[in-house]
GUMI-596694 format. One record per residue (C-alpha): x, y, z; residue in three letters; residue number from 0; chain. Coordinates in Angstrom, 2 decimals, always signed. Layout:
BEGIN
<node <X Y Z> 'ALA' NUM 'A'> ...
This chain:
BEGIN
<node <+17.50 -4.48 +3.40> 'UNK' 0 'A'> <node <+14.61 -3.83 +5.79> 'UNK' 1 'A'> <node <+14.08 -4.55 +9.47> 'UNK' 2 'A'> <node <+11.22 -6.88 +8.50> 'UNK' 3 'A'> <node <+13.78 -9.11 +6.72> 'UNK' 4 'A'> <node <+16.05 -9.51 +9.76> 'UNK' 5 'A'> <node <+15.13 -12.04 +12.43> 'UNK' 6 'A'> <node <+16.24 -13.04 +15.89> 'UNK' 7 'A'> <node <+16.06 -16.80 +16.51> 'UNK' 8 'A'> <node <+15.59 -18.23 +19.99> 'UNK' 9 'A'> <node <+18.46 -20.46 +21.06> 'UNK' 10 'A'> <node <+20.76 -19.05 +18.37> 'UNK' 11 'A'> <node <+23.10 -16.08 +18.90> 'UNK' 12 'A'> <node <+23.30 -13.15 +16.50> 'UNK' 13 'A'> <node <+20.94 -11.93 +13.79> 'UNK' 14 'A'> <node <+19.81 -13.51 +10.53> 'UNK' 15 'A'> <node <+18.39 -12.41 +7.22> 'UNK' 16 'A'> <node <+15.31 -14.35 +6.16> 'UNK' 17 'A'> <node <+16.20 -15.88 +2.79> 'UNK' 18 'A'> <node <+13.17 -18.12 +2.25> 'UNK' 19 'A'> <node <+10.11 -19.67 +3.87> 'UNK' 20 'A'> <node <+8.86 -23.20 +4.27> 'UNK' 21 'A'> <node <+5.73 -24.51 +5.93> 'UNK' 22 'A'> <node <+7.75 -25.74 +8.93> 'UNK' 23 'A'> <node <+10.41 -23.04 +9.25> 'UNK' 24 'A'> <node <+12.72 -20.50 +7.64> 'UNK' 25 'A'> <node <+15.86 -20.49 +5.56> 'UNK' 26 'A'> <node <+18.13 -17.90 +7.18> 'UNK' 27 'A'> <node <+21.53 -16.37 +6.45> 'UNK' 28 'A'> <node <+23.72 -15.30 +9.36> 'UNK' 29 'A'> <node <+24.75 -11.64 +9.37> 'UNK' 30 'A'> <node <+27.87 -12.64 +11.30> 'UNK' 31 'A'> <node <+29.50 -15.32 +9.13> 'UNK' 32 'A'> <node <+27.23 -15.40 +6.05> 'UNK' 33 'A'> <node <+26.29 -19.08 +6.43> 'UNK' 34 'A'> <node <+22.83 -20.17 +5.24> 'UNK' 35 'A'> <node <+20.75 -22.94 +6.79> 'UNK' 36 'A'> <node <+17.22 -24.13 +7.47> 'UNK' 37 'A'> <node <+15.81 -23.50 +10.95> 'UNK' 38 'A'> <node <+12.75 -25.45 +12.07> 'UNK' 39 'A'> <node <+9.80 -23.51 +13.41> 'UNK' 40 'A'> <node <+8.94 -26.48 +15.62> 'UNK' 41 'A'> <node <+12.11 -25.99 +17.64> 'UNK' 42 'A'> <node <+12.78 -22.25 +17.41> 'UNK' 43 'A'> <node <+10.79 -19.03 +17.51> 'UNK' 44 'A'> <node <+11.42 -16.13 +15.12> 'UNK' 45 'A'> <node <+11.07 -12.41 +15.80> 'UNK' 46 'A'> <node <+11.48 -9.87 +13.02> 'UNK' 47 'A'> <node <+13.19 -6.68 +14.18> 'UNK' 48 'A'> <node <+10.39 -4.44 +12.93> 'UNK' 49 'A'> <node <+8.08 -6.01 +15.53> 'UNK' 50 'A'> <node <+10.39 -5.53 +18.51> 'UNK' 51 'A'> <node <+9.95 -2.67 +20.99> 'UNK' 52 'A'> <node <+11.42 -1.74 +24.36> 'UNK' 53 'A'> <node <+9.47 -0.68 +27.42> 'UNK' 54 'A'> <node <+9.38 +3.03 +28.24> 'UNK' 55 'A'> <node <+7.63 +5.17 +30.82> 'UNK' 56 'A'> <node <+4.98 +6.13 +28.26> 'UNK' 57 'A'> <node <+4.46 +2.63 +26.84> 'UNK' 58 'A'> <node <+6.97 +1.34 +24.30> 'UNK' 59 'A'> <node <+9.46 +2.50 +21.69> 'UNK' 60 'A'> <node <+10.16 +0.83 +18.34> 'UNK' 61 'A'> <node <+13.56 -0.80 +17.90> 'UNK' 62 'A'> <node <+14.04 +1.23 +14.72> 'UNK' 63 'A'> <node <+13.97 +4.46 +16.72> 'UNK' 64 'A'> <node <+16.21 +3.07 +19.45> 'UNK' 65 'A'> <node <+18.84 +2.03 +16.88> 'UNK' 66 'A'> <node <+18.69 +5.50 +15.31> 'UNK' 67 'A'> <node <+19.16 +7.14 +18.72> 'UNK' 68 'A'> <node <+22.10 +4.87 +19.50> 'UNK' 69 'A'> <node <+23.76 +5.80 +16.21> 'UNK' 70 'A'> <node <+23.09 +9.51 +16.68> 'UNK' 71 'A'> <node <+24.68 +9.46 +20.14> 'UNK' 72 'A'> <node <+27.54 +7.14 +19.24> 'UNK' 73 'A'> <node <+30.23 +9.85 +19.41> 'UNK' 74 'A'> <node <+29.26 +10.99 +22.91> 'UNK' 75 'A'> <node <+28.06 +7.63 +24.23> 'UNK' 76 'A'> <node <+29.65 +4.60 +22.62> 'UNK' 77 'A'> <node <+28.11 +1.16 +23.33> 'UNK' 78 'A'> <node <+31.47 -0.53 +22.82> 'UNK' 79 'A'> <node <+33.21 -2.06 +25.82> 'UNK' 80 'A'> <node <+30.26 -1.93 +28.23> 'UNK' 81 'A'> <node <+30.48 -4.79 +30.72> 'UNK' 82 'A'> <node <+28.97 -4.11 +34.12> 'UNK' 83 'A'> <node <+25.27 -3.67 +34.85> 'UNK' 84 'A'> <node <+25.85 -0.11 +36.03> 'UNK' 85 'A'> <node <+27.64 +0.80 +32.77> 'UNK' 86 'A'> <node <+24.76 -0.61 +30.71> 'UNK' 87 'A'> <node <+22.13 +1.23 +32.73> 'UNK' 88 'A'> <node <+24.07 +4.49 +32.54> 'UNK' 89 'A'> <node <+24.41 +4.11 +28.77> 'UNK' 90 'A'> <node <+20.68 +3.59 +28.15> 'UNK' 91 'A'> <node <+19.80 +6.33 +30.60> 'UNK' 92 'A'> <node <+21.76 +8.69 +28.34> 'UNK' 93 'A'> <node <+20.50 +7.34 +24.99> 'UNK' 94 'A'> <node <+16.91 +6.38 +25.93> 'UNK' 95 'A'> <node <+16.21 +8.47 +29.06> 'UNK' 96 'A'> <node <+12.59 +7.31 +29.38> 'UNK' 97 'A'> <node <+13.26 +3.56 +29.34> 'UNK' 98 'A'> <node <+11.25 +1.59 +31.92> 'UNK' 99 'A'> <node <+13.68 +0.71 +34.70> 'UNK' 100 'A'> <node <+11.45 -2.12 +35.97> 'UNK' 101 'A'> <node <+10.62 -3.87 +32.69> 'UNK' 102 'A'> <node <+13.70 -3.23 +30.53> 'UNK' 103 'A'> <node <+16.17 -5.66 +32.08> 'UNK' 104 'A'> <node <+19.96 -5.80 +31.83> 'UNK' 105 'A'> <node <+19.63 -8.98 +29.76> 'UNK' 106 'A'> <node <+17.58 -6.98 +27.24> 'UNK' 107 'A'> <node <+20.25 -4.27 +27.20> 'UNK' 108 'A'> <node <+23.02 -6.77 +26.47> 'UNK' 109 'A'> <node <+21.04 -8.35 +23.62> 'UNK' 110 'A'> <node <+20.19 -4.97 +22.10> 'UNK' 111 'A'> <node <+23.80 -3.79 +22.20> 'UNK' 112 'A'> <node <+24.86 -7.08 +20.60> 'UNK' 113 'A'> <node <+22.38 -6.52 +17.77> 'UNK' 114 'A'> <node <+23.52 -2.93 +17.34> 'UNK' 115 'A'> <node <+27.16 -3.97 +17.06> 'UNK' 116 'A'> <node <+26.36 -6.58 +14.39> 'UNK' 117 'A'> <node <+24.30 -4.17 +12.30> 'UNK' 118 'A'> <node <+26.76 -1.31 +12.78> 'UNK' 119 'A'> <node <+29.73 -3.45 +11.69> 'UNK' 120 'A'> <node <+27.82 -4.27 +8.48> 'UNK' 121 'A'> <node <+27.01 -0.58 +7.95> 'UNK' 122 'A'> <node <+23.28 -1.28 +8.10> 'UNK' 123 'A'> <node <+22.07 +1.13 +10.78> 'UNK' 124 'A'> <node <+21.52 +4.11 +8.47> 'UNK' 125 'A'> <node <+20.08 +1.92 +5.74> 'UNK' 126 'A'> <node <+17.60 +0.20 +8.04> 'UNK' 127 'A'> <node <+16.33 +3.38 +9.69> 'UNK' 128 'A'> <node <+16.27 +5.60 +6.57> 'UNK' 129 'A'> <node <+14.67 +2.96 +4.31> 'UNK' 130 'A'> <node <+11.80 +2.48 +6.74> 'UNK' 131 'A'> <node <+11.17 +6.25 +6.89> 'UNK' 132 'A'> <node <+11.39 +6.61 +3.11> 'UNK' 133 'A'> <node <+8.92 +3.78 +2.61> 'UNK' 134 'A'> <node <+6.39 +5.38 +4.97> 'UNK' 135 'A'> <node <+6.83 +8.78 +3.31> 'UNK' 136 'A'> <node <+6.47 +7.38 -0.21> 'UNK' 137 'A'> <node <+3.31 +5.52 +0.77> 'UNK' 138 'A'> <node <+1.79 +8.71 +2.18> 'UNK' 139 'A'> <node <+2.72 +10.74 -0.91> 'UNK' 140 'A'> <node <+1.27 +8.12 -3.26> 'UNK' 141 'A'> <node <-1.97 +8.08 -1.28> 'UNK' 142 'A'> <node <-2.16 +11.90 -1.41> 'UNK' 143 'A'> <node <-1.53 +11.95 -5.17> 'UNK' 144 'A'> <node <-4.16 +9.28 -5.76> 'UNK' 145 'A'> <node <-6.72 +11.24 -3.75> 'UNK' 146 'A'> <node <-5.91 +14.43 -5.67> 'UNK' 147 'A'> <node <-6.24 +12.62 -9.00> 'UNK' 148 'A'> <node <-9.64 +11.22 -8.02> 'UNK' 149 'A'> <node <-10.91 +14.65 -6.98> 'UNK' 150 'A'> <node <-9.63 +16.20 -10.21> 'UNK' 151 'A'> <node <-11.33 +13.52 -12.30> 'UNK' 152 'A'> <node <-14.63 +14.00 -10.46> 'UNK' 153 'A'> <node <-14.47 +17.80 -10.98> 'UNK' 154 'A'> <node <-13.73 +17.37 -14.67> 'UNK' 155 'A'> <node <-16.59 +14.93 -15.05> 'UNK' 156 'A'> <node <-19.04 +17.29 -13.30> 'UNK' 157 'A'> <node <-17.94 +20.25 -15.46> 'UNK' 158 'A'> <node <-18.42 +18.21 -18.61> 'UNK' 159 'A'> <node <-21.91 +17.23 -17.53> 'UNK' 160 'A'> <node <-22.86 +20.88 -16.88> 'UNK' 161 'A'> <node <-21.53 +21.93 -20.27> 'UNK' 162 'A'> <node <-23.49 +19.20 -21.98> 'UNK' 163 'A'> <node <-26.72 +20.37 -20.36> 'UNK' 164 'A'> <node <-26.21 +23.98 -21.56> 'UNK' 165 'A'> <node <-25.29 +23.25 -25.21> 'UNK' 166 'A'> <node <-27.84 +20.56 -25.93> 'UNK' 167 'A'> <node <-30.62 +21.74 -28.29> 'UNK' 168 'A'> <node <-34.22 +20.86 -27.45> 'UNK' 169 'A'> <node <-35.84 +18.44 -29.83> 'UNK' 170 'A'> <node <-38.72 +19.74 -32.01> 'UNK' 171 'A'> <node <-42.11 +18.31 -31.24> 'UNK' 172 'A'> <node <-43.53 +16.20 -34.04> 'UNK' 173 'A'> <node <-46.66 +17.68 -35.57> 'UNK' 174 'A'> <node <-49.63 +15.36 -36.23> 'UNK' 175 'A'> <node <-49.95 +14.34 -39.86> 'UNK' 176 'A'> <node <-53.28 +15.25 -41.54> 'UNK' 177 'A'> <node <-54.27 +13.04 -44.43> 'UNK' 178 'A'> <node <-56.05 +14.73 -47.34> 'UNK' 179 'A'> <node <-59.45 +13.25 -48.44> 'UNK' 180 'A'> <node <-59.37 +11.27 -51.66> 'UNK' 181 'A'> <node <-60.82 +13.02 -54.79> 'UNK' 182 'A'> <node <-64.06 +11.65 -56.18> 'UNK' 183 'A'> <node <-63.76 +10.15 -59.71> 'UNK' 184 'A'> <node <-66.32 +9.00 -62.23> 'UNK' 185 'A'> <node <-64.09 +6.33 -63.60> 'UNK' 186 'A'> <node <-64.44 +2.86 -62.25> 'UNK' 187 'A'> <node <-61.43 +0.86 -61.34> 'UNK' 188 'A'> <node <-59.80 -0.80 -64.24> 'UNK' 189 'A'> <node <-60.64 +1.85 -66.89> 'UNK' 190 'A'> <node <-63.27 +4.26 -68.28> 'UNK' 191 'A'> <node <-67.07 +3.65 -68.78> 'UNK' 192 'A'> <node <-68.05 +1.27 -71.59> 'UNK' 193 'A'> <node <-70.19 +2.40 -74.61> 'UNK' 194 'A'> <node <-73.56 +0.72 -75.15> 'UNK' 195 'A'> <node <-73.62 -1.16 -78.51> 'UNK' 196 'A'> <node <-76.96 -1.62 -80.26> 'UNK' 197 'A'> <node <-77.22 -4.84 -82.26> 'UNK' 198 'A'> <node <-77.89 -4.50 -85.99> 'UNK' 199 'A'> <node <-81.12 -5.71 -87.58> 'UNK' 200 'A'> <node <-80.84 -8.62 -89.96> 'UNK' 201 'A'> <node <-81.39 -7.69 -93.66> 'UNK' 202 'A'> 
């Protein structure tokens, strides 16, 4: 499963896996109870988790990275059982020290911890964060291999062209053809010269 397949739906608690699309909405499956239903896009708004970020002092931080940090610090700073605003702020100050204290509200913190608990109970935190990193790495490696293959093919093609130029033999120039003059003959066409016949005198 990927973060791009998990959606948050306005007006509906929890998280959902996108199971299908229609022109007027989505078919979603709840990650909490496994129920599947159609949700109209005319009534609700959908946000995929890969497009969600939180405000930080330097700009924003992807939800993927925040979830990974929460999991990494789970032993020292557990998000379970946090209730008061001060407890929530202290937790995020430890896990995401640079979060924007003016734009990242307590309501956002509560929602994020709720999402984390759902995904963590399903054992999806590692899968969601590692799969995204593996996909990015694979894409980069494939692009590098493709570039190397293209360069290798071009080099091979150029070498072949150079070799062809060196081994090709020059064509011989055609010499002009000289026709010999016809021999003179005393015979006329159609046979030799006729003998002159003298007529005999009558006796």
